[in-house]
Rosetta silent file (secondary structure, phi, psi, omega in degrees, C-alpha in Angstrom):
SEQUENCE: MNISLTGRHLELTDAIKEHMTTSIETLNKFNLEIISVNVVASAQTKKGKEHSVVEFIINLAHKNSIVIKQNDDDLYAAIDKAISRAQKAMRRIHDRESDHQKVGLNEIKSDNVDLKSAIEDMEDEIVPVELELYKPREVEDVLNDLKESGKMFEIFIDHDGKTRVLYKRNDAKFGLY
SCORE:     score description
SCORE:     0.000 S_00000001
   1 L     0.000  127.570  177.170  -59.720 -108.758  -82.230 S_00000001
   2 E   -92.648  131.331  178.471  -56.836 -106.366  -81.590 S_00000001
   3 E  -117.258  126.771  178.364  -57.130 -104.179  -78.508 S_00000001
   4 E  -121.789  120.629  179.966  -55.001 -101.074  -78.149 S_00000001
   5 E  -112.725  126.832 -177.558  -55.089  -99.151  -74.850 S_00000001
   6 E  -131.717  140.027  176.028  -53.433  -95.737  -74.713 S_00000001
   7 E  -118.473  130.757  176.690  -53.162  -93.171  -71.923 S_00000001
   8 E  -114.920  126.527 -178.213  -52.522  -89.477  -72.509 S_00000001
   9 L    55.746   29.205 -174.068  -51.456  -87.353  -69.577 S_00000001
  10 L  -160.005  135.687  176.617  -52.532  -90.353  -67.541 S_00000001
  11 L   -95.210  127.538  179.216  -50.899  -93.586  -66.473 S_00000001
  12 L   -84.878  114.392  177.478  -53.028  -96.664  -67.106 S_00000001
  13 L   -79.708  170.128  178.915  -52.832  -98.928  -64.095 S_00000001
  14 H   -63.482  -36.001  179.966  -53.430 -102.675  -64.281 S_00000001
  15 H   -66.044  -40.164  178.454  -56.879 -102.217  -62.724 S_00000001
  16 H   -67.428  -43.433  178.557  -57.873  -99.652  -65.387 S_00000001
  17 H   -61.734  -42.812  179.380  -56.537 -101.883  -68.180 S_00000001
  18 H   -63.442  -42.296  178.875  -58.411 -104.886  -66.783 S_00000001
  19 H   -63.343  -40.589  179.185  -61.650 -102.867  -66.531 S_00000001
  20 H   -66.049  -45.807 -177.512  -61.262 -101.685  -70.148 S_00000001
  21 H   -67.198  -39.554  177.826  -60.556 -105.160  -71.557 S_00000001
  22 H   -67.932  -33.919  176.846  -63.452 -106.817  -69.699 S_00000001
  23 H   -68.030  -39.455  179.876  -65.742 -104.027  -70.883 S_00000001
  24 H   -67.950  -35.596  179.991  -64.557 -104.475  -74.473 S_00000001
  25 H   -62.646  -24.216  178.749  -65.116 -108.251  -74.282 S_00000001
  26 H   -69.157  -16.127 -179.830  -68.838 -107.598  -73.700 S_00000001
  27 H   -75.748  -13.877 -178.658  -69.051 -106.279  -77.280 S_00000001
  28 H   -70.934  -17.528 -175.581  -68.484 -109.790  -78.687 S_00000001
  29 H   -69.120  -13.514 -178.945  -72.045 -110.866  -77.854 S_00000001
  30 H   -86.976   -1.549  176.478  -73.409 -109.031  -80.911 S_00000001
  31 L    55.413   35.682  172.769  -71.601 -111.411  -83.300 S_00000001
  32 L  -100.425  143.886 -177.169  -70.222 -108.598  -85.427 S_00000001
  33 L   -75.393   97.280  179.028  -66.733 -109.071  -86.813 S_00000001
  34 E   -86.291  119.541  179.451  -64.701 -106.674  -84.663 S_00000001
  35 E   -81.796  -51.814 -179.158  -61.305 -106.120  -86.239 S_00000001
  36 E  -154.042  155.957  175.639  -59.821 -103.817  -83.625 S_00000001
  37 E  -129.143  120.791  176.534  -60.693 -101.600  -80.705 S_00000001
  38 E  -108.672  126.787 -179.690  -58.559  -98.558  -79.943 S_00000001
  39 E  -120.010  126.583  176.739  -59.071  -96.899  -76.570 S_00000001
  40 E  -119.820  114.787  176.987  -57.526  -93.544  -75.730 S_00000001
  41 E  -106.919  133.920 -178.815  -57.942  -92.408  -72.137 S_00000001
  42 E  -142.192  155.651  175.480  -56.807  -88.917  -71.235 S_00000001
  43 E  -110.750  129.666 -179.447  -56.950  -86.485  -68.354 S_00000001
  44 E  -126.197  152.755  177.649  -57.812  -82.890  -69.179 S_00000001
  45 E  -119.947  120.311  176.826  -58.001  -79.757  -67.112 S_00000001
  46 E  -128.299  129.317  178.920  -60.628  -77.162  -67.941 S_00000001
  47 L    53.983   39.273  176.723  -61.303  -74.109  -65.800 S_00000001
  48 L    77.166    3.822 -178.731  -59.112  -75.491  -63.044 S_00000001
  49 E  -116.177  134.335 -177.924  -61.101  -78.730  -62.839 S_00000001
  50 E   -95.958  136.167  175.843  -59.707  -82.076  -63.945 S_00000001
  51 E  -142.109  164.382 -176.685  -61.862  -84.595  -65.773 S_00000001
  52 E  -105.372  145.042  177.792  -61.333  -87.794  -67.757 S_00000001
  53 E  -126.922  129.581  177.543  -62.035  -88.364  -71.438 S_00000001
  54 E  -121.167  132.059  178.410  -62.311  -91.822  -72.988 S_00000001
  55 E  -123.953  122.940  177.336  -62.462  -92.361  -76.744 S_00000001
  56 E  -105.953  131.762  172.399  -63.375  -95.734  -78.248 S_00000001
  57 E  -122.755  111.033 -176.213  -62.758  -96.458  -81.933 S_00000001
  58 E  -109.299  116.162  179.365  -64.282  -99.796  -82.919 S_00000001
  59 E   -95.864  120.699 -179.960  -63.390 -101.061  -86.401 S_00000001
  60 E  -107.708  147.394  177.864  -65.909 -103.556  -87.820 S_00000001
  61 L   -72.603  132.425  176.281  -65.436 -105.756  -90.869 S_00000001
  62 L    62.979   19.030  179.653  -67.448 -104.628  -93.910 S_00000001
  63 L  -142.482  170.542  176.860  -69.049 -101.779  -91.925 S_00000001
  64 L   -71.646  156.784  176.803  -68.280  -98.265  -90.793 S_00000001
  65 L   -77.779  151.473  177.678  -66.204  -97.701  -87.679 S_00000001
  66 E  -105.639  124.240  179.686  -67.887  -96.703  -84.437 S_00000001
  67 E  -119.263  123.736 -178.894  -66.317  -93.714  -82.674 S_00000001
  68 E  -130.483  128.669  177.852  -67.450  -92.841  -79.160 S_00000001
  69 E  -122.570  127.666 -175.279  -66.049  -90.066  -77.004 S_00000001
  70 E  -132.634  132.551  176.756  -67.182  -89.754  -73.388 S_00000001
  71 E  -108.004  145.345  174.054  -66.308  -87.182  -70.698 S_00000001
  72 E  -166.282  161.454  177.509  -66.742  -87.675  -66.951 S_00000001
  73 L   -69.647  -35.179 -178.486  -65.131  -86.707  -63.672 S_00000001
  74 L  -104.361  135.298 -178.589  -64.311  -90.349  -62.915 S_00000001
  75 H   -65.323  -42.084 -179.715  -62.377  -92.468  -65.429 S_00000001
  76 H   -64.095  -39.508  178.188  -64.277  -95.672  -64.572 S_00000001
  77 H   -66.022  -38.485  177.908  -67.627  -93.926  -65.038 S_00000001
  78 H   -64.128  -40.371  178.363  -66.466  -92.566  -68.400 S_00000001
  79 H   -64.368  -45.648 -178.621  -65.465  -96.074  -69.496 S_00000001
  80 H   -63.124  -42.752  178.809  -68.802  -97.544  -68.408 S_00000001
  81 H   -65.501  -40.383 -179.967  -70.817  -94.842  -70.185 S_00000001
  82 H   -66.474  -40.539  178.005  -68.763  -95.206  -73.363 S_00000001
  83 H   -65.628  -38.735  177.943  -69.174  -99.009  -73.363 S_00000001
  84 H   -61.780  -43.502  177.794  -72.909  -98.601  -72.848 S_00000001
  85 H   -65.901  -37.537  178.642  -73.100  -96.287  -75.860 S_00000001
  86 H   -66.069  -40.895  177.903  -70.949  -98.704  -77.895 S_00000001
  87 H   -63.014  -39.940  179.224  -73.259 -101.605  -77.001 S_00000001
  88 H   -64.221  -43.135  179.003  -76.268  -99.557  -78.063 S_00000001
  89 H   -65.230  -41.650 -179.695  -74.648  -98.698  -81.410 S_00000001
  90 H   -70.838  -34.182  176.521  -73.634 -102.309  -82.043 S_00000001
  91 H   -63.072  -40.277  177.549  -77.098 -103.555  -81.054 S_00000001
  92 H   -61.652  -44.813  179.643  -78.594 -101.229  -83.682 S_00000001
  93 H   -64.035  -44.220 -179.933  -76.246 -102.572  -86.355 S_00000001
  94 H   -63.116  -44.813 -179.997  -76.950 -106.173  -85.331 S_00000001
  95 H   -65.966  -37.877  178.945  -80.728 -105.656  -85.308 S_00000001
  96 H   -62.647  -40.013  179.596  -80.628 -103.918  -88.673 S_00000001
  97 H   -71.560  -44.787 -173.847  -78.796 -106.899  -90.183 S_00000001
  98 H   -78.378  -26.820 -178.317  -80.881 -109.634  -88.587 S_00000001
  99 H   -81.006  -24.839 -171.054  -84.308 -108.005  -89.073 S_00000001
 100 L  -109.945   27.334  177.311  -83.984 -107.236  -92.767 S_00000001
 101 L   -82.255  135.925  178.064  -82.791 -110.518  -94.198 S_00000001
 102 L  -120.667  143.876  178.874  -84.763 -111.767  -97.149 S_00000001
 103 L   -92.007  121.679 -179.877  -84.638 -115.229  -98.605 S_00000001
 104 L  -101.283 -178.550 -178.994  -83.984 -115.132 -102.327 S_00000001
 105 H   -66.067  -33.188 -179.895  -84.174 -117.745 -105.043 S_00000001
 106 H   -64.103  -38.515  177.971  -80.479 -118.584 -104.700 S_00000001
 107 H   -68.585  -36.802  178.655  -80.970 -119.569 -101.057 S_00000001
 108 H   -67.123  -40.977  178.830  -84.002 -121.663 -101.965 S_00000001
 109 H   -62.538  -38.015 -178.497  -82.034 -123.387 -104.728 S_00000001
 110 H   -72.000  -18.433  178.648  -79.222 -124.181 -102.310 S_00000001
 111 L   -86.832    6.096  179.641  -81.689 -125.814  -99.907 S_00000001
 112 L    56.190   46.749  177.497  -82.595 -128.424 -102.580 S_00000001
 113 L  -100.986  138.842  177.652  -86.262 -127.458 -102.635 S_00000001
 114 L   -70.049  112.061 -175.303  -88.366 -128.240 -105.718 S_00000001
 115 H   -66.023  -39.010 -178.003  -89.021 -124.760 -107.106 S_00000001
 116 H   -63.005  -43.019  179.908  -92.013 -125.750 -109.223 S_00000001
 117 H   -70.890  -33.418  178.286  -93.874 -127.243 -106.266 S_00000001
 118 H   -67.054  -39.984  178.781  -92.941 -124.283 -104.067 S_00000001
 119 H   -68.717  -39.896  178.328  -94.292 -121.829 -106.653 S_00000001
 120 H   -64.601  -36.431  178.314  -97.446 -123.899 -107.104 S_00000001
 121 H   -66.957  -31.749 -177.392  -97.975 -123.928 -103.334 S_00000001
 122 H   -80.498  -21.960 -178.736  -97.663 -120.141 -103.208 S_00000001
 123 L   -74.293  146.171  176.595 -100.174 -119.527 -106.010 S_00000001
 124 L   -80.051  140.285  177.228 -103.818 -118.974 -105.104 S_00000001
 125 L   -90.944  129.861 -178.505 -106.287 -121.510 -106.361 S_00000001
 126 L  -104.331  122.350  179.573 -109.233 -119.972 -108.192 S_00000001
 127 L  -111.844  119.392  179.917 -112.496 -121.859 -107.968 S_00000001
 128 L   -70.294  135.258 -179.522 -115.267 -120.657 -110.320 S_00000001
 129 L  -129.375  134.619  178.005 -118.553 -119.972 -108.534 S_00000001
 130 L   -88.237  120.438 -178.142 -121.851 -119.148 -110.182 S_00000001
 131 L   -79.844  147.463  177.246 -123.372 -116.135 -108.505 S_00000001
 132 H   -70.822  -18.314 -178.783 -127.077 -115.935 -107.766 S_00000001
 133 H   -61.520  -32.603 -174.894 -127.032 -112.400 -109.113 S_00000001
 134 H   -89.877   -3.556  175.926 -126.915 -113.661 -112.688 S_00000001
 135 L   -86.135  132.007  179.217 -129.848 -116.069 -112.383 S_00000001
 136 E   -64.527  138.652 -177.572 -133.128 -114.495 -113.507 S_00000001
 137 L  -133.224  155.147  175.673 -135.559 -113.939 -110.621 S_00000001
 138 L   -82.064  148.988 -179.783 -139.152 -112.885 -110.190 S_00000001
 139 H   -62.840  -38.520 -178.619 -139.880 -109.532 -108.535 S_00000001
 140 H   -64.428  -38.971  178.255 -142.153 -111.212 -105.962 S_00000001
 141 H   -65.067  -42.329  179.732 -139.364 -113.601 -104.872 S_00000001
 142 H   -66.849  -37.967  178.674 -136.929 -110.742 -104.456 S_00000001
 143 H   -62.727  -42.902  177.645 -139.575 -108.744 -102.534 S_00000001
 144 H   -64.143  -41.581  177.710 -140.083 -111.638 -100.095 S_00000001
 145 H   -64.066  -38.999 -179.302 -136.315 -111.998  -99.604 S_00000001
 146 H   -68.339  -38.042  177.829 -135.961 -108.265  -99.007 S_00000001
 147 H   -66.551  -37.971 -177.879 -138.762 -108.263  -96.392 S_00000001
 148 H   -74.165  -33.128 -178.234 -137.172 -111.217  -94.518 S_00000001
 149 L   -92.835  169.637  178.464 -133.659 -109.753  -94.495 S_00000001
 150 L   -94.350   17.443 -177.503 -132.527 -106.478  -92.988 S_00000001
 151 L   -75.107  156.595  177.955 -131.151 -105.234  -96.305 S_00000001
 152 L   -92.121  -25.093  179.437 -132.089 -101.865  -97.756 S_00000001
 153 E  -152.894  166.206  177.836 -131.954 -102.983 -101.400 S_00000001
 154 E  -141.857  132.462  177.940 -131.466 -106.025 -103.605 S_00000001
 155 E  -104.973  133.826 -178.634 -129.943 -106.116 -107.104 S_00000001
 156 E  -153.652  171.158  176.316 -131.142 -108.833 -109.462 S_00000001
 157 E  -112.115  130.202  179.261 -131.756 -109.709 -113.108 S_00000001
 158 L   -87.412 -178.886 -175.143 -135.344 -110.215 -114.234 S_00000001
 159 L   -70.474  -14.175  176.623 -136.559 -112.689 -116.899 S_00000001
 160 L   -86.321   -3.135 -179.974 -136.164 -110.054 -119.631 S_00000001
 161 L    87.279   10.234  179.139 -132.390 -109.855 -118.923 S_00000001
 162 L   -90.819  141.834  173.890 -132.554 -106.372 -117.335 S_00000001
 163 E   -81.264  126.020 -175.271 -130.612 -105.542 -114.185 S_00000001
 164 E  -123.996  157.352  176.506 -133.123 -104.306 -111.604 S_00000001
 165 E  -128.634  124.195  174.497 -132.927 -102.820 -108.112 S_00000001
 166 E  -108.711  126.178 -173.326 -135.684 -103.332 -105.539 S_00000001
 167 E  -137.234  156.316  176.070 -135.301 -100.957 -102.564 S_00000001
 168 E   -85.137  134.104  178.254 -137.063  -99.877  -99.374 S_00000001
 169 L   -95.560  168.467 -179.290 -138.394  -96.361  -99.426 S_00000001
 170 L   -69.041  -23.976 -179.120 -138.667  -93.973  -96.473 S_00000001
 171 L   -91.605   23.841  176.790 -142.498  -94.289  -96.436 S_00000001
 172 L    67.007   15.987  174.058 -142.244  -98.071  -95.735 S_00000001
 173 L  -105.291  175.556 -178.761 -143.079  -98.939  -99.348 S_00000001
 174 E  -115.578  145.619  177.537 -140.798 -100.553 -101.934 S_00000001
 175 E  -116.798  150.267  179.997 -139.413  -99.072 -105.104 S_00000001
 176 E  -123.857  125.844  179.741 -138.325 -100.847 -108.272 S_00000001
 177 L  -115.522    0.000    0.000 -135.709  -99.402 -110.579 S_00000001
């Protein structure tokens, strides 16, 4: 990582340079390939009041550059705020990369995994089950089941092959459709 420190209308002392470089070194924890960091510190006077401006330009490999400009009365405070913003931006980039990784077939092939067994393991097994709905039933049996359960209706097939519905009516009687 190349670090370039520049002062405009301001002399960078050893203490300021040391503070900038140690702050920049904290950006390495995000494991992004930082190509270079350019820091321009300047002193400006507006309306008779002097304040410091720090601009960070962080060039990342295979990604867009991060540009942060921070104003403050104190140069050290401006550096700290700018580094905090840079860490937040780099954390977003790092999280975006690490959260959205998908494993494709090429990665599975490179891991020497048997693809046929992996696909078979992922498929759902279908077990045929014979439903009671399709077995012919007597109306009296269905009526007894309906009285014992808390259901409001029961659908069944009678011995003639017709689909029937036995239901509870509002007057506490049963209806057959």
